[in-house]
Every structure is written in C-alpha cells, then in structure tokens.
N, C-alpha and C positions, 0 to 999 in steps of 0.2 A: 803298062803304065810304065812310062818312068819316074823313077822316086830318087829323090836326093833329100840335104838335109840344109838346112839355115837358121838363123837366129833371127828373134822378132825384132825388128827395128823399130815398129811404130805396131798399134794396135788400139782401135777406137771401141771400147765395151758398147757404147750405144747401137754402132752399126755393126758391129761384131765383124768387122772385117779388117786389114793392116797390111804390112808390107814387111817381106823377109828378105833380110840380108844373107843369101848362098853364099857357101864357102869360096867361090870363085870372085866373090865380091859384087856379083849382079844383083839388083834389087828386083825382087817379085812381089807383085801385089795379090793378096789372096782376098777373095769375096766372102760375105757372111755364110753362103752355103758351104763353102768348104770347110768355115770354122763348125758349122751346125753337124758336118757330116763326121767330123771328128769326135763326138760325145765327150769333149772337154766343156768345162764350165767357164775357166776364164783365161787369159795369157799374161806374162808378165814381160816386159821388153827386157832384150837378152837372153830368153829361153831357147833353148834349142829345139828344132822341130823337125819332124821328118815331113817332106811334101811329096805329094804324087799328083803327077799333071796329067792331062788327056793328051792325046797324039798331035794336039795344035797348041801345046804348052801353058794351057789354061787350068791354073789350081783347080782340082776338085777335091782334096781332102789335105788336111794338117792333122798330124798328129805326134804323140810324144815318141822321141826314137826308142828304138828297142836296144837292148845289150847283147851281143852275142858272144 
C-alpha cells in the first residue's frame, strides 16, 4: 500500500470526509470510510496525517504520522 503524508485542507465532521493537501501540492479527497478506519475521533485544519492508498490511488486510511 503506498503511504504518503499531507495536511488537512478541509474536513466535514458531519460526513467525516475531507481533502488533504499532499506535500507535492496535490489535493487528495478522503471518504468517511478512510477516516473511520483511522481510529481518530476528529481532525483539525492544518493537522498532519499519514495517508494509505490502494493500488488505484483511493485513500483507505488516514492516521497520525509516526516519528522515527
């Protein structure tokens, strides 16, 4: 699964979906299912996230980035 990082550009708590701004400037929408898979309870604008996508490029999970 490809993994990348981005920043929350928009987030709608009612629909649990939003848009991330990836580090290369690309916008990437994420569905409620990707948020639900994260285990997170809420997101805020500007928050950094780790993004996992499937082979088609669809977001399957957003999580907090880990420090290594």
